[in-house]
C-alpha positions as semicolon CSV with decimal commas, in nm:
position;residue;x (nm);y (nm);z (nm)
1;X;7,934;6,079;12,870
2;X;8,065;5,745;12,746
3;X;7,974;5,451;12,968
4;X;8,067;5,091;12,891
5;X;7,890;4,760;12,912
6;X;8,197;4,648;13,109
7;X;8,556;4,733;13,192
8;X;8,819;4,757;12,917
9;X;8,568;4,815;12,637
10;X;8,778;5,103;12,505
11;X;8,617;5,407;12,672
12;X;8,950;5,577;12,742
13;X;9,065;5,563;12,381
14;X;8,725;5,667;12,248
15;X;8,709;5,970;12,477
16;X;9,064;6,067;12,378
17;X;8,978;6,025;12,010
18;X;8,656;6,228;12,036
19;X;8,843;6,498;12,229
20;X;9,098;6,520;11,948
21;X;8,819;6,520;11,687
22;X;8,652;6,810;11,869
23;X;8,983;6,995;11,880
24;X;9,026;6,943;11,505
25;X;8,683;7,106;11,460
26;X;8,791;7,410;11,659
27;X;8,584;7,316;11,963
28;X;8,733;7,398;12,306
29;X;8,699;7,057;12,474
30;X;8,793;6,906;12,810
31;X;8,790;6,549;12,949
32;X;8,636;6,441;13,278
33;X;8,623;6,118;13,475
34;X;8,446;6,139;13,812
35;X;8,616;5,837;13,967
36;X;8,910;5,639;13,836
37;X;9,080;5,330;13,977
38;X;9,437;5,296;13,858
39;X;9,795;5,290;13,982
40;X;9,897;5,462;13,659
41;X;9,898;5,824;13,772
42;X;10,010;6,152;13,620
43;X;10,100;6,494;13,760
44;X;9,836;6,763;13,709
45;X;9,769;7,126;13,797
46;X;9,611;7,203;14,133
47;X;9,359;7,482;14,196
48;X;9,545;7,811;14,173
49;X;9,762;7,696;13,885
50;X;10,028;7,513;14,085
51;X;10,140;7,166;13,984
52;X;10,163;6,873;14,219
53;X;9,830;6,689;14,204
54;X;9,761;6,332;14,091
55;X;9,510;6,217;13,832
56;X;9,470;5,900;13,630
57;X;9,714;5,874;13,343
58;X;9,417;5,827;13,109
59;X;9,294;6,179;13,185
60;X;9,648;6,309;13,124
61;X;9,628;6,148;12,779
62;X;9,283;6,294;12,716
63;X;9,406;6,641;12,818
64;X;9,686;6,596;12,564
65;X;9,422;6,512;12,305
66;X;9,244;6,837;12,393
67;X;9,567;7,038;12,377
68;X;9,531;7,168;12,733
69;X;9,729;7,118;13,056
70;X;9,597;6,838;13,279
71;X;9,403;6,951;13,586
72;X;9,303;6,766;13,902
73;X;8,944;6,864;13,821
74;X;8,955;6,630;13,520
75;X;8,967;6,334;13,762
76;X;8,854;6,447;14,108
77;X;8,859;6,100;14,270
78;X;9,143;5,857;14,204
79;X;9,161;5,519;14,377
80;X;9,507;5,360;14,388
81;X;9,478;4,992;14,492
82;X;9,720;4,889;14,766
83;X;9,583;4,542;14,842
84;X;9,312;4,303;14,726
85;X;9,053;4,485;14,938
86;X;9,187;4,836;15,002
87;X;9,306;5,146;14,820
88;X;9,454;5,488;14,872
89;X;9,200;5,762;14,797
90;X;9,318;6,073;14,614
91;X;9,074;6,367;14,603
92;X;9,143;6,679;14,399
93;X;9,497;6,557;14,344
94;X;9,591;6,502;14,710
95;X;9,585;6,197;14,935
96;X;9,252;6,192;15,119
97;X;9,305;5,868;15,308
98;X;9,288;5,492;15,279
99;X;8,986;5,265;15,291
100;X;8,877;4,908;15,248
101;X;8,629;4,848;14,969
102;X;8,331;4,821;15,205
103;X;8,428;5,135;15,398
104;X;8,478;5,325;15,073
105;X;8,112;5,280;14,984
106;X;8,019;5,480;15,295
107;X;8,249;5,764;15,184
108;X;8,090;5,806;14,842
109;X;7,824;6,065;14,940
110;X;8,103;6,296;15,062
111;X;8,308;6,227;14,752
112;X;8,014;6,313;14,526
113;X;8,044;6,669;14,654
114;X;8,407;6,676;14,536
115;X;8,303;6,531;14,200
116;X;8,032;6,791;14,147
117;X;8,267;7,070;14,253
118;X;8,515;6,963;13,987
119;X;8,235;6,921;13,734
120;X;8,144;7,284;13,796
121;X;8,502;7,390;13,725
122;X;8,631;7,161;13,452
123;X;8,420;7,325;13,185
124;X;8,552;7,677;13,249
125;X;8,661;7,813;12,911
126;X;8,531;7,507;12,727
127;X;8,253;7,451;12,475
128;X;8,229;7,077;12,537
129;X;8,320;6,829;12,810
130;X;8,341;6,458;12,729
131;X;8,304;6,233;13,033
132;X;8,437;5,880;13,078
133;X;8,251;5,639;13,301
134;X;8,409;5,359;13,505
135;X;8,320;4,992;13,488
136;X;7,957;4,956;13,387
137;X;7,620;5,110;13,480
138;X;7,481;4,756;13,474
139;X;7,651;4,692;13,811
140;X;7,323;4,783;13,976
141;X;7,441;4,649;14,311
142;X;7,665;4,957;14,328
143;X;7,403;5,203;14,204
144;X;7,270;5,341;14,536
145;X;7,597;5,527;14,609
146;X;7,741;5,544;14,260
147;X;7,952;5,847;14,169
148;X;8,118;5,708;13,854
149;X;7,836;5,625;13,613
150;X;7,463;5,689;13,637
151;X;7,491;5,833;13,986
152;X;7,692;6,115;13,835
153;X;7,505;6,135;13,503
154;X;7,166;6,180;13,667
155;X;7,293;6,439;13,918
156;X;7,477;6,639;13,651
157;X;7,215;6,582;13,376
158;X;7,472;6,446;13,130
159;X;7,350;6,237;12,833
160;X;7,510;5,895;12,799
161;X;7,637;5,701;12,499
162;X;7,675;5,331;12,583
163;X;7,984;5,151;12,447
164;X;7,982;4,778;12,371
165;X;8,294;4,574;12,288
166;X;8,233;4,326;12,009
167;X;8,586;4,184;12,027
168;X;8,514;4,004;12,355
169;X;8,190;3,855;12,221
170;X;7,833;3,880;12,346
171;X;7,791;4,245;12,250
172;X;7,422;4,210;12,165
173;X;7,348;4,052;12,502
174;X;7,563;4,305;12,691
175;X;7,388;4,608;12,537
176;X;7,041;4,458;12,556
177;X;7,112;4,330;12,906
178;X;7,220;4,675;13,022
179;X;6,891;4,813;12,889
180;X;6,701;4,541;13,075
181;X;6,857;4,586;13,420
182;X;6,873;4,966;13,438
183;X;6,604;5,147;13,633
184;X;6,387;5,382;13,429
185;X;6,564;5,699;13,543
186;X;6,903;5,565;13,436
187;X;6,778;5,411;13,111
188;X;6,635;5,750;13,013
189;X;6,985;5,905;13,027
190;X;7,111;5,686;12,741
191;X;7,072;5,862;12,405
192;X;7,227;5,583;12,197
193;X;7,509;5,336;12,171
194;X;7,813;5,246;11,966
195;X;7,994;4,921;11,902
196;X;8,371;4,921;11,946
197;X;8,665;4,705;11,828
198;X;8,506;4,550;11,518
199;X;8,738;4,347;11,295
200;X;8,649;4,302;10,929
201;X;8,346;4,413;10,725
202;X;8,114;4,606;10,956
203;X;7,818;4,551;10,722
204;X;7,817;4,188;10,837
205;X;7,686;4,315;11,172
206;X;7,386;4,499;11,027
207;X;7,149;4,228;11,151
208;X;7,308;4,256;11,495
209;X;7,243;4,630;11,502
210;X;6,884;4,568;11,401
211;X;6,846;4,320;11,688
212;X;6,989;4,565;11,940
213;X;6,748;4,830;11,811
214;X;6,454;4,595;11,860
215;X;6,558;4,511;12,216
216;X;6,642;4,865;12,327
217;X;6,497;5,125;12,092
218;X;6,831;5,307;12,112
219;X;6,988;5,451;11,796
220;X;7,337;5,339;11,697
221;X;7,599;5,611;11,648
222;X;7,826;5,374;11,455
223;X;8,058;5,075;11,458
224;X;8,422;5,153;11,538
225;X;8,685;4,931;11,372
226;X;8,981;4,786;11,556
227;X;9,211;5,085;11,606
228;X;9,571;4,977;11,556
229;X;9,692;5,323;11,657
230;X;9,556;5,266;12,009
231;X;9,856;5,040;12,075
232;X;10,075;5,353;12,079
233;X;9,875;5,506;12,365
234;X;9,948;5,444;12,733
235;X;9,723;5,177;12,883
236;X;9,531;5,262;13,198
237;X;9,461;4,921;13,347
238;X;9,721;4,654;13,423
239;X;9,476;4,397;13,282
240;X;9,626;4,478;12,941
241;X;9,958;4,334;13,057
242;X;9,802;3,989;13,025
243;X;9,803;4,048;12,649
244;X;10,165;4,167;12,646
245;X;10,329;3,867;12,811
246;X;10,491;3,743;12,490
247;X;10,710;4,005;12,330
248;X;10,814;4,014;11,964
249;X;11,158;3,892;11,864
250;X;11,432;4,150;11,903
251;X;11,807;4,179;11,932
252;X;11,776;4,291;12,295
253;X;11,535;4,125;12,535
254;X;11,416;4,346;12,820
255;X;11,220;4,175;13,097
256;X;10,977;4,349;13,333
257;X;10,836;4,149;13,628
258;X;10,464;4,218;13,670
259;X;10,438;4,320;14,034
260;X;10,110;4,274;14,216
261;X;10,069;4,653;14,251
262;X;10,263;4,757;13,942
263;X;10,238;5,130;13,880
264;X;10,302;5,357;13,582
265;X;10,395;5,072;13,351
266;X;10,363;5,305;13,052
267;X;10,722;5,395;13,143
268;X;10,808;5,108;12,908
269;X;10,606;5,218;12,604
270;X;10,906;5,395;12,444
271;X;11,116;5,078;12,479
272;X;10,837;4,867;12,335
273;X;10,832;5,094;12,028
274;X;11,200;5,031;11,954
275;X;11,238;4,789;11,659
276;X;11,539;4,605;11,805
277;X;11,389;4,563;12,151
278;X;11,185;4,263;12,266
279;X;10,994;4,378;12,573
280;X;10,860;4,093;12,785
281;X;10,627;4,137;13,083
282;X;10,683;3,840;13,314
283;X;10,376;3,733;13,516
284;X;10,393;3,576;13,863
285;X;10,476;3,207;13,845
286;X;10,721;3,241;13,557
287;X;11,097;3,280;13,575
288;X;11,271;3,594;13,463
289;X;11,417;3,497;13,123
290;X;11,780;3,392;13,131
291;X;11,851;3,549;12,793
292;X;11,741;3,901;12,891
293;X;12,007;4,167;12,854
294;X;11,819;4,405;13,085
295;X;11,572;4,357;13,369
296;X;11,370;4,660;13,475
297;X;11,183;4,656;13,806
298;X;10,887;4,892;13,768
299;X;10,709;5,122;14,008
300;X;10,483;4,983;14,277
301;X;10,200;5,121;14,487
302;X;10,296;4,881;14,770
303;X;10,674;4,847;14,765
304;X;10,720;4,622;15,069
305;X;10,432;4,388;14,983
306;X;10,557;4,358;14,624
307;X;10,911;4,300;14,748
308;X;10,785;4,008;14,957
309;X;10,600;3,865;14,655
310;X;10,909;3,920;14,439
311;X;11,094;3,673;14,662
312;X;10,800;3,434;14,680
313;X;10,813;3,412;14,300
314;X;11,183;3,329;14,312
315;X;11,259;3,639;14,108
316;X;11,532;3,740;14,355
317;X;11,728;3,427;14,259
318;X;11,665;3,490;13,890
319;X;11,789;3,847;13,934
320;X;12,112;3,737;14,103
321;X;12,175;3,485;13,823
322;X;12,115;3,763;13,573
323;X;12,375;3,978;13,750
324;X;12,628;3,693;13,762
325;X;12,592;3,668;13,384
326;X;12,681;4,036;13,358
327;X;12,325;4,154;13,296
328;X;12,202;4,509;13,352
329;X;11,929;4,610;13,598
330;X;11,723;4,928;13,630
331;X;11,476;5,014;13,906
332;X;11,218;5,290;13,871
333;X;11,056;5,447;14,177
334;X;10,936;5,151;14,389
335;X;11,165;4,926;14,184
336;X;11,456;5,152;14,279
337;X;11,364;5,117;14,646
338;X;11,356;4,736;14,612
339;X;11,710;4,728;14,471
340;X;11,854;4,861;14,796
341;X;11,952;4,683;15,116
342;X;11,634;4,756;15,313
343;X;11,295;4,925;15,287
344;X;11,139;5,048;15,612
345;X;10,788;5,180;15,676
346;X;10,787;5,269;16,048
347;X;10,463;5,473;16,026
348;X;10,267;5,213;15,832
349;X;10,210;5,441;15,535
350;X;10,167;5,145;15,302
351;X;9,921;4,973;15,532
352;X;10,089;4,865;15,852
353;X;10,434;4,915;16,007
354;X;10,678;4,689;15,828
355;X;11,020;4,654;15,685
356;X;11,177;4,417;15,439
357;X;11,522;4,320;15,325
358;X;11,591;4,460;14,981
359;X;11,741;4,284;14,682
360;X;12,085;4,416;14,772
361;X;12,200;4,527;14,427
362;X;12,242;4,888;14,538
363;X;12,404;5,009;14,860
364;X;12,110;5,227;14,970
365;X;11,823;5,214;15,218
366;X;11,473;5,361;15,193
367;X;11,254;5,492;15,474
368;X;10,892;5,570;15,391
369;X;10,775;5,915;15,498
370;X;10,429;6,076;15,485
371;X;10,539;6,361;15,259
372;X;10,467;6,269;14,899
373;X;10,671;6,406;14,610
374;X;10,446;6,489;14,313
375;X;10,596;6,702;14,037
376;X;10,688;6,728;13,673
377;X;11,060;6,772;13,623
378;X;11,324;6,856;13,369
379;X;11,652;6,682;13,443
380;X;11,978;6,560;13,296
381;X;12,123;6,213;13,282
382;X;12,423;6,185;13,512
383;X;12,550;5,898;13,297
384;X;12,537;6,065;12,955
385;X;12,483;6,437;13,027
386;X;12,176;6,452;12,802
387;X;11,837;6,606;12,887
388;X;11,561;6,407;13,055
389;X;11,201;6,495;13,129
390;X;10,937;6,316;13,328
391;X;10,768;6,323;13,663
392;X;10,798;6,203;14,022
393;X;10,519;6,046;14,228
394;X;10,665;5,871;14,530
395;X;10,685;5,830;14,904
396;X;11,011;5,763;15,084
397;X;11,366;5,888;15,104
398;X;11,655;5,680;14,978
399;X;12,010;5,728;15,099
400;X;12,337;5,536;15,088
401;X;12,688;5,525;14,941
402;X;12,569;5,441;14,588
403;X;12,377;5,772;14,582
404;X;12,718;5,933;14,530
405;X;12,683;5,797;14,176
406;X;12,338;5,941;14,086
407;X;12,132;5,842;13,786
408;X;12,000;6,191;13,719
409;X;12,033;6,552;13,824
410;X;11,697;6,714;13,894
411;X;11,695;7,088;13,963
412;X;12,061;7,065;14,059
413;X;11,996;6,782;14,307
414;X;12,123;6,429;14,263
415;X;11,859;6,160;14,212
416;X;11,898;5,784;14,224
417;X;12,198;5,559;14,266
418;X;12,434;5,349;14,055
419;X;12,637;5,039;14,136
420;X;13,020;5,062;14,120
421;X;13,030;4,870;13,789
422;X;12,759;5,091;13,637
423;X;12,537;4,800;13,540
424;X;12,267;4,862;13,802
425;X;12,095;5,192;13,865
426;X;11,775;5,319;14,018
427;X;11,585;5,645;13,990
428;X;11,264;5,810;14,106
429;X;11,216;5,962;13,759
430;X;10,917;5,824;13,567
431;X;10,933;5,881;13,193
432;X;11,306;5,818;13,184
433;X;11,293;5,621;12,860
434;X;11,086;5,884;12,678
435;X;11,396;6,098;12,624
436;X;11,526;6,002;12,280
437;X;11,887;6,107;12,336
438;X;11,908;5,911;12,660
439;X;11,738;5,606;12,511
440;X;11,978;5,608;12,216
441;X;12,288;5,614;12,435
442;X;12,146;5,362;12,683
443;X;12,049;5,109;12,417
444;X;12,384;5,153;12,242
445;X;12,556;5,053;12,567
446;X;12,337;4,742;12,563
447;X;12,449;4,661;12,211
448;X;12,160;4,774;11,991
449;X;12,067;5,083;11,794
450;X;11,771;5,281;11,922
451;X;11,626;5,619;11,996
452;X;11,486;5,673;11,650
453;X;11,127;5,704;11,776
454;X;11,003;6,041;11,904
455;X;10,765;5,908;12,169
456;X;10,565;6,230;12,221
457;X;10,529;6,280;11,845
458;X;10,411;5,918;11,815
459;X;10,138;5,987;12,073
460;X;10,022;6,294;11,882
461;X;10,017;6,102;11,554
462;X;9,820;5,817;11,712
463;X;9,561;6,059;11,853
464;X;9,523;6,226;11,513
465;X;9,480;5,887;11,344
466;X;9,221;5,771;11,597
467;X;9,025;6,095;11,562
468;X;9,022;6,053;11,185
469;X;8,901;5,693;11,210
470;X;8,624;5,792;11,451
471;X;8,508;6,066;11,215
472;X;8,474;5,801;10,945
473;X;8,310;5,533;11,160
474;X;8,079;5,736;11,385
475;X;7,816;6,002;11,339
476;X;8,024;6,248;11,540
477;X;7,786;6,534;11,457
478;X;7,500;6,342;11,615
479;X;7,706;6,255;11,925
480;X;7,821;6,612;11,983
481;X;7,468;6,745;11,922
482;X;7,350;6,551;12,229
483;X;7,553;6,774;12,461
484;X;7,344;6,976;12,705
């Protein structure tokens, strides 16, 4: 199990890379994360082999690294934040309920049973399971009911490798401090540590490794260099968007407003990989850029709340100005719902009965309903008659005159809506831009060449590269030999 000295130390990428390294060695390997908190979700197999469950997108990536289909048992508990203090709880791929942070702590003993059930199943047919922790085991205030780090490791008897991030600074203190604050039972689970995200000559940190050894007595499994290939992988946490605010120069600027509950923002990774595209994530408090050729409104875990904040930011005015200049607009999932005339939630599914006036760029209305659509799909673009593939994870039904001009055809059924001039469309299909043929035609209509990047092949290449770099930087034999 890889646990971190903090969040965003690179555990997800390291687990994916070690999974791919194990696969290269001919080891049947699976990923596991007891509890994840993310609005970036993926569709996974349910018990019995059916699809339609939700897991964190990171575990989808790690399953890809292993070369196996994703399963809900790879991430038995998924928390999808809906507000500053509350989240939707997904257990074994299905919505379990909603809870405030304080109430969730009381649920953890019940959820540990679900975690251990999945732990008993995820290793079926596997030689090795590599587990990703969440946050840090040093958060000892959360330890009594922990199911994500040492609470799980001690119950399941899983050895732990601690990951420190040298790029953020203070790595010696963070590793030594974790050793200091852990109770004896938890400290005994740690079999060693590694240092991640090192830039430059790693030998310059030899004295640092010696100091950590003196403080902790733990062996070091290696120092991992900064992995450029990790940029090609989907990010799990929206905190990374803070580092993507400024896009590179490109012939076509595409702007994405960063919603408070933005979801599945890896939808934009294929666009970001296009050489002629400048992808800009616009944080709250900044205007949508006037020189953007395309504005894409992303998915949201709380559509109505994010729609209200969209107006508070003045983005609705920026969007109308963009349209008056002849600009194009795309809405995906929750963003599609926002583009309509109204969004209604009469049953309070998003956290209280509410409705909000939409942005009015599509003649449709959305009503939230308790039935949730969760599926992988193969589709065709209604605009270009080329194949699409992706997935749906959404609540709500959208209807209106503009649905007569769908964006896609999924299993023979029309999906989405398009404005009369064709410059605005919305769809429930995540992964839309991953389809190379569609992306080529779409970008050509926006005046630039594109579509030359095979997004899935790029993911596979990045995973292979990361696995190779980890083999060089780490004592992978020693890490794998710790497995019980």
